[in-house]
Short mmCIF file of the C-alpha atoms (twelve columns), coordinates in Angstrom:
data_MODEL
# 
_entry.id   MODEL 
# 
loop_
_atom_site.group_PDB 
_atom_site.id 
_atom_site.type_symbol 
_atom_site.label_atom_id 
_atom_site.label_alt_id 
_atom_site.label_comp_id 
_atom_site.label_asym_id 
_atom_site.label_seq_id 
_atom_site.Cartn_x 
_atom_site.Cartn_y 
_atom_site.Cartn_z 
_atom_site.pdbx_PDB_model_num 
ATOM 1   C CA . UNK A 1   0.000   0.000  0.000   1 
ATOM 2   C CA . UNK A 2   1.425   3.361  -1.059  1 
ATOM 3   C CA . UNK A 3   0.391   6.440  0.907   1 
ATOM 4   C CA . UNK A 4   0.297   9.775  -0.899  1 
ATOM 5   C CA . UNK A 5   -0.646  13.124 0.590   1 
ATOM 6   C CA . UNK A 6   -1.815  15.583 -2.052  1 
ATOM 7   C CA . UNK A 7   -2.218  19.261 -1.185  1 
ATOM 8   C CA . UNK A 8   -4.208  20.884 -3.980  1 
ATOM 9   C CA . UNK A 9   -3.718  24.622 -4.391  1 
ATOM 10  C CA . UNK A 10  -6.865  25.831 -6.122  1 
ATOM 11  C CA . UNK A 11  -9.583  28.444 -6.481  1 
ATOM 12  C CA . UNK A 12  -13.218 27.361 -6.940  1 
ATOM 13  C CA . UNK A 13  -13.586 29.846 -9.831  1 
ATOM 14  C CA . UNK A 14  -10.659 28.321 -11.733 1 
ATOM 15  C CA . UNK A 15  -12.004 26.068 -14.528 1 
ATOM 16  C CA . UNK A 16  -8.702  24.233 -14.859 1 
ATOM 17  C CA . UNK A 17  -8.791  23.456 -11.140 1 
ATOM 18  C CA . UNK A 18  -12.189 21.812 -11.686 1 
ATOM 19  C CA . UNK A 19  -10.882 19.890 -14.678 1 
ATOM 20  C CA . UNK A 20  -7.666  19.059 -12.846 1 
ATOM 21  C CA . UNK A 21  -9.412  17.539 -9.859  1 
ATOM 22  C CA . UNK A 22  -11.813 15.596 -12.094 1 
ATOM 23  C CA . UNK A 23  -8.856  14.128 -13.978 1 
ATOM 24  C CA . UNK A 24  -6.863  13.504 -10.798 1 
ATOM 25  C CA . UNK A 25  -9.846  11.670 -9.315  1 
ATOM 26  C CA . UNK A 26  -10.030 9.467  -12.419 1 
ATOM 27  C CA . UNK A 27  -6.310  8.698  -12.045 1 
ATOM 28  C CA . UNK A 28  -6.725  7.806  -8.374  1 
ATOM 29  C CA . UNK A 29  -9.611  5.479  -9.209  1 
ATOM 30  C CA . UNK A 30  -7.504  3.877  -11.943 1 
ATOM 31  C CA . UNK A 31  -4.615  3.251  -9.528  1 
ATOM 32  C CA . UNK A 32  -7.030  1.453  -7.230  1 
ATOM 33  C CA . UNK A 33  -6.493  -0.159 -3.859  1 
ATOM 34  C CA . UNK A 34  -2.691  -0.236 -4.073  1 
ATOM 35  C CA . UNK A 35  -2.673  3.484  -3.271  1 
ATOM 36  C CA . UNK A 36  -4.127  5.418  -0.368  1 
ATOM 37  C CA . UNK A 37  -4.673  9.153  -0.887  1 
ATOM 38  C CA . UNK A 38  -5.001  11.956 1.648   1 
ATOM 39  C CA . UNK A 39  -6.354  15.066 -0.113  1 
ATOM 40  C CA . UNK A 40  -6.110  18.598 1.283   1 
ATOM 41  C CA . UNK A 41  -7.131  21.904 -0.301  1 
ATOM 42  C CA . UNK A 42  -5.079  25.101 -0.040  1 
ATOM 43  C CA . UNK A 43  -6.413  28.567 -0.947  1 
ATOM 44  C CA . UNK A 44  -5.484  30.646 -3.948  1 
ATOM 45  C CA . UNK A 45  -7.277  33.755 -5.225  1 
ATOM 46  C CA . UNK A 46  -7.320  33.909 -8.994  1 
ATOM 47  C CA . UNK A 47  -8.955  37.339 -8.961  1 
ATOM 48  C CA . UNK A 48  -8.065  38.940 -5.600  1 
ATOM 49  C CA . UNK A 49  -8.819  42.425 -6.907  1 
ATOM 50  C CA . UNK A 50  -12.497 41.626 -7.487  1 
ATOM 51  C CA . UNK A 51  -14.755 43.420 -4.961  1 
ATOM 52  C CA . UNK A 52  -16.945 41.489 -2.529  1 
ATOM 53  C CA . UNK A 53  -20.035 42.035 -4.702  1 
ATOM 54  C CA . UNK A 54  -18.301 40.519 -7.728  1 
ATOM 55  C CA . UNK A 55  -18.115 41.813 -11.310 1 
ATOM 56  C CA . UNK A 56  -19.862 40.759 -14.552 1 
ATOM 57  C CA . UNK A 57  -18.002 37.823 -16.112 1 
ATOM 58  C CA . UNK A 58  -18.326 38.959 -19.718 1 
ATOM 59  C CA . UNK A 59  -17.029 42.433 -18.908 1 
ATOM 60  C CA . UNK A 60  -14.172 41.301 -16.665 1 
ATOM 61  C CA . UNK A 61  -12.893 38.415 -18.791 1 
ATOM 62  C CA . UNK A 62  -13.616 40.253 -22.028 1 
ATOM 63  C CA . UNK A 63  -11.120 42.899 -20.931 1 
ATOM 64  C CA . UNK A 64  -8.674  40.252 -19.720 1 
ATOM 65  C CA . UNK A 65  -8.688  38.383 -23.038 1 
ATOM 66  C CA . UNK A 66  -8.743  41.537 -25.119 1 
ATOM 67  C CA . UNK A 67  -12.162 41.200 -26.725 1 
ATOM 68  C CA . UNK A 68  -15.544 39.540 -26.363 1 
ATOM 69  C CA . UNK A 69  -14.778 37.454 -29.453 1 
ATOM 70  C CA . UNK A 70  -11.621 36.045 -27.891 1 
ATOM 71  C CA . UNK A 71  -13.505 35.291 -24.661 1 
ATOM 72  C CA . UNK A 72  -16.175 33.444 -26.648 1 
ATOM 73  C CA . UNK A 73  -13.469 31.436 -28.402 1 
ATOM 74  C CA . UNK A 74  -11.775 30.501 -25.113 1 
ATOM 75  C CA . UNK A 75  -15.132 29.663 -23.516 1 
ATOM 76  C CA . UNK A 76  -16.119 27.363 -26.379 1 
ATOM 77  C CA . UNK A 77  -12.766 25.559 -26.244 1 
ATOM 78  C CA . UNK A 78  -13.119 25.139 -22.473 1 
ATOM 79  C CA . UNK A 79  -16.597 23.678 -22.852 1 
ATOM 80  C CA . UNK A 80  -15.305 21.125 -25.367 1 
ATOM 81  C CA . UNK A 81  -12.490 20.067 -23.018 1 
ATOM 82  C CA . UNK A 82  -15.049 19.828 -20.226 1 
ATOM 83  C CA . UNK A 83  -17.245 17.475 -22.226 1 
ATOM 84  C CA . UNK A 84  -14.298 15.102 -22.647 1 
ATOM 85  C CA . UNK A 85  -13.754 15.080 -18.866 1 
ATOM 86  C CA . UNK A 86  -17.434 14.834 -17.955 1 
ATOM 87  C CA . UNK A 87  -17.532 18.408 -16.640 1 
ATOM 88  C CA . UNK A 88  -20.386 20.683 -17.671 1 
ATOM 89  C CA . UNK A 89  -19.405 24.327 -18.153 1 
ATOM 90  C CA . UNK A 90  -22.439 26.578 -18.527 1 
ATOM 91  C CA . UNK A 91  -21.989 30.311 -18.995 1 
ATOM 92  C CA . UNK A 92  -24.423 33.168 -19.561 1 
ATOM 93  C CA . UNK A 93  -24.402 36.959 -19.745 1 
ATOM 94  C CA . UNK A 94  -25.673 37.062 -16.151 1 
ATOM 95  C CA . UNK A 95  -22.622 35.274 -14.714 1 
ATOM 96  C CA . UNK A 96  -20.520 37.008 -12.084 1 
ATOM 97  C CA . UNK A 97  -16.822 36.681 -11.291 1 
ATOM 98  C CA . UNK A 98  -16.904 36.563 -7.475  1 
ATOM 99  C CA . UNK A 99  -14.348 37.369 -4.845  1 
ATOM 100 C CA . UNK A 100 -13.560 33.932 -3.382  1 
ATOM 101 C CA . UNK A 101 -11.969 34.743 -0.027  1 
ATOM 102 C CA . UNK A 102 -15.176 33.909 1.851   1 
ATOM 103 C CA . UNK A 103 -15.531 30.674 -0.126  1 
ATOM 104 C CA . UNK A 104 -12.031 29.725 0.997   1 
ATOM 105 C CA . UNK A 105 -13.046 30.352 4.604   1 
ATOM 106 C CA . UNK A 106 -15.858 27.825 4.169   1 
ATOM 107 C CA . UNK A 107 -13.490 25.323 2.543   1 
ATOM 108 C CA . UNK A 108 -11.031 25.712 5.421   1 
ATOM 109 C CA . UNK A 109 -13.805 25.172 7.951   1 
ATOM 110 C CA . UNK A 110 -15.086 22.150 6.020   1 
ATOM 111 C CA . UNK A 111 -11.604 20.624 6.192   1 
ATOM 112 C CA . UNK A 112 -11.958 20.400 9.975   1 
ATOM 113 C CA . UNK A 113 -14.872 18.000 9.436   1 
ATOM 114 C CA . UNK A 114 -13.099 16.119 6.621   1 
ATOM 115 C CA . UNK A 115 -15.584 17.735 4.227   1 
ATOM 116 C CA . UNK A 116 -13.231 19.958 2.243   1 
ATOM 117 C CA . UNK A 117 -13.422 17.887 -0.948  1 
ATOM 118 C CA . UNK A 118 -17.254 17.717 -0.928  1 
ATOM 119 C CA . UNK A 119 -17.331 21.468 -0.247  1 
ATOM 120 C CA . UNK A 120 -14.901 22.281 -3.053  1 
ATOM 121 C CA . UNK A 121 -16.611 20.045 -5.599  1 
ATOM 122 C CA . UNK A 122 -19.998 21.514 -4.620  1 
ATOM 123 C CA . UNK A 123 -18.593 25.000 -5.197  1 
ATOM 124 C CA . UNK A 124 -17.158 23.978 -8.577  1 
ATOM 125 C CA . UNK A 125 -20.529 22.591 -9.636  1 
ATOM 126 C CA . UNK A 126 -22.514 25.545 -8.287  1 
ATOM 127 C CA . UNK A 127 -20.333 28.056 -10.105 1 
ATOM 128 C CA . UNK A 128 -19.527 26.365 -13.393 1 
ATOM 129 C CA . UNK A 129 -22.597 24.217 -14.014 1 
ATOM 130 C CA . UNK A 130 -25.372 26.217 -12.288 1 
ATOM 131 C CA . UNK A 131 -23.984 29.734 -12.733 1 
ATOM 132 C CA . UNK A 132 -24.315 30.659 -9.050  1 
ATOM 133 C CA . UNK A 133 -22.401 33.510 -7.420  1 
ATOM 134 C CA . UNK A 134 -20.246 31.652 -4.901  1 
ATOM 135 C CA . UNK A 135 -19.049 34.937 -3.441  1 
ATOM 136 C CA . UNK A 136 -22.545 35.506 -2.053  1 
ATOM 137 C CA . UNK A 137 -22.790 34.639 1.652   1 
ATOM 138 C CA . UNK A 138 -26.317 33.223 1.434   1 
ATOM 139 C CA . UNK A 139 -25.330 30.874 -1.385  1 
ATOM 140 C CA . UNK A 140 -22.219 29.760 0.509   1 
ATOM 141 C CA . UNK A 141 -24.265 29.060 3.634   1 
ATOM 142 C CA . UNK A 142 -26.760 27.002 1.634   1 
ATOM 143 C CA . UNK A 143 -24.029 24.949 -0.029  1 
ATOM 144 C CA . UNK A 144 -22.255 24.448 3.312   1 
ATOM 145 C CA . UNK A 145 -25.447 23.084 4.874   1 
ATOM 146 C CA . UNK A 146 -25.988 20.770 1.895   1 
ATOM 147 C CA . UNK A 147 -22.452 19.439 2.333   1 
ATOM 148 C CA . UNK A 148 -22.966 18.817 6.046   1 
ATOM 149 C CA . UNK A 149 -21.666 21.820 7.960   1 
ATOM 150 C CA . UNK A 150 -23.628 22.746 11.089  1 
ATOM 151 C CA . UNK A 151 -24.693 26.201 12.275  1 
ATOM 152 C CA . UNK A 152 -21.669 26.556 14.572  1 
ATOM 153 C CA . UNK A 153 -19.349 25.570 11.708  1 
ATOM 154 C CA . UNK A 154 -20.904 28.252 9.517   1 
ATOM 155 C CA . UNK A 155 -20.454 30.844 12.260  1 
ATOM 156 C CA . UNK A 156 -16.790 29.858 12.507  1 
ATOM 157 C CA . UNK A 157 -16.370 30.103 8.715   1 
ATOM 158 C CA . UNK A 158 -17.721 33.655 8.800   1 
ATOM 159 C CA . UNK A 159 -15.458 34.753 11.651  1 
ATOM 160 C CA . UNK A 160 -12.493 37.092 11.527  1 
ATOM 161 C CA . UNK A 161 -10.332 34.196 12.763  1 
ATOM 162 C CA . UNK A 162 -11.254 32.181 9.681   1 
ATOM 163 C CA . UNK A 163 -10.377 35.114 7.445   1 
ATOM 164 C CA . UNK A 164 -6.974  35.499 9.096   1 
ATOM 165 C CA . UNK A 165 -6.300  31.765 8.750   1 
ATOM 166 C CA . UNK A 166 -6.989  31.873 4.998   1 
ATOM 167 C CA . UNK A 167 -4.799  34.956 4.591   1 
ATOM 168 C CA . UNK A 168 -1.972  33.234 6.482   1 
ATOM 169 C CA . UNK A 169 -2.208  30.152 4.255   1 
ATOM 170 C CA . UNK A 170 -2.134  32.260 1.103   1 
ATOM 171 C CA . UNK A 171 0.880   34.212 2.349   1 
ATOM 172 C CA . UNK A 172 2.713   30.923 2.985   1 
ATOM 173 C CA . UNK A 173 1.963   29.722 -0.526  1 
ATOM 174 C CA . UNK A 174 3.094   33.050 -1.979  1 
ATOM 175 C CA . UNK A 175 6.459   32.546 -0.282  1 
ATOM 176 C CA . UNK A 176 6.722   29.201 -2.088  1 
ATOM 177 C CA . UNK A 177 6.394   31.137 -5.370  1 
ATOM 178 C CA . UNK A 178 3.167   29.365 -6.293  1 
ATOM 179 C CA . UNK A 179 1.611   31.777 -8.769  1 
ATOM 180 C CA . UNK A 180 -0.702  29.601 -10.835 1 
ATOM 181 C CA . UNK A 181 -3.327  26.949 -10.239 1 
ATOM 182 C CA . UNK A 182 -3.977  24.114 -10.126 1 
ATOM 183 C CA . UNK A 183 -0.791  23.184 -8.283  1 
ATOM 184 C CA . UNK A 184 -0.361  19.887 -6.465  1 
ATOM 185 C CA . UNK A 185 2.125   19.411 -3.624  1 
ATOM 186 C CA . UNK A 186 2.661   15.687 -3.180  1 
ATOM 187 C CA . UNK A 187 4.115   14.305 0.035   1 
ATOM 188 C CA . UNK A 188 5.079   17.895 0.913   1 
ATOM 189 C CA . UNK A 189 7.987   17.970 -1.562  1 
ATOM 190 C CA . UNK A 190 6.970   17.115 -5.131  1 
ATOM 191 C CA . UNK A 191 5.373   19.987 -7.074  1 
ATOM 192 C CA . UNK A 192 3.086   19.237 -10.018 1 
ATOM 193 C CA . UNK A 193 1.291   21.962 -11.949 1 
ATOM 194 C CA . UNK A 194 -1.528  21.841 -14.465 1 
ATOM 195 C CA . UNK A 195 -4.659  19.836 -15.261 1 
ATOM 196 C CA . UNK A 196 -2.972  16.752 -16.697 1 
ATOM 197 C CA . UNK A 197 -4.901  13.923 -18.373 1 
ATOM 198 C CA . UNK A 198 -5.738  11.010 -16.022 1 
ATOM 199 C CA . UNK A 199 -3.129  8.706  -17.541 1 
ATOM 200 C CA . UNK A 200 -0.420  11.351 -17.042 1 
ATOM 201 C CA . UNK A 201 -1.493  11.895 -13.438 1 
ATOM 202 C CA . UNK A 202 -1.370  8.141  -12.856 1 
ATOM 203 C CA . UNK A 203 2.181   7.963  -14.239 1 
ATOM 204 C CA . UNK A 204 3.285   10.939 -12.128 1 
ATOM 205 C CA . UNK A 205 1.836   9.477  -8.932  1 
ATOM 206 C CA . UNK A 206 3.369   6.071  -9.641  1 
ATOM 207 C CA . UNK A 207 6.770   7.610  -10.334 1 
ATOM 208 C CA . UNK A 208 6.642   9.696  -7.151  1 
ATOM 209 C CA . UNK A 209 5.757   6.610  -5.144  1 
ATOM 210 C CA . UNK A 210 8.818   4.820  -6.494  1 
ATOM 211 C CA . UNK A 211 11.119  7.806  -5.997  1 
ATOM 212 C CA . UNK A 212 9.839   8.566  -2.521  1 
ATOM 213 C CA . UNK A 213 9.989   4.953  -1.402  1 
ATOM 214 C CA . UNK A 214 6.364   5.074  -0.333  1 
# 
């Protein structure tokens, strides 16, 4: 039995993080019972400058990509890649790019109940498939309850202490020069970046197991 700890640095509004986890999960299932995985999620803000209320997606990303036509092209390509991975990307003119700091506070709180992965995947689905604003507190509270967090957990997630904890984690990651997501830190020393295909992930994890003597 090989034990692998995987710290996933991600933002729930990052489409490649959603694809990356979906592909990683497929690789882990392929590797089967010979491997035991311990998954943790670490916070990263893809759009830290976005205000708490969020900004219109088409406006924000249209400027980022240079034109609405380029954004449409990138969006269509992303949707096609998603179909291959079994991920449904739905976008509309009403979509909002949220500030995700509060979402990260909920993910951090969920990790204390071993619910971080269900919380993160629920956020991915809510944002990318249902078009929900996951920067909105009411939506986050609803998703947290659906995942299994209790009232006291939600209060903790909304606290100043939770905010400081997320900020501290992000500062630590910044010192490691992690500037893009998804990034995977395996067994606290092997760094893997990008949303690799499942077969590539499986090869990487197998090679790390051999090199690390797991």
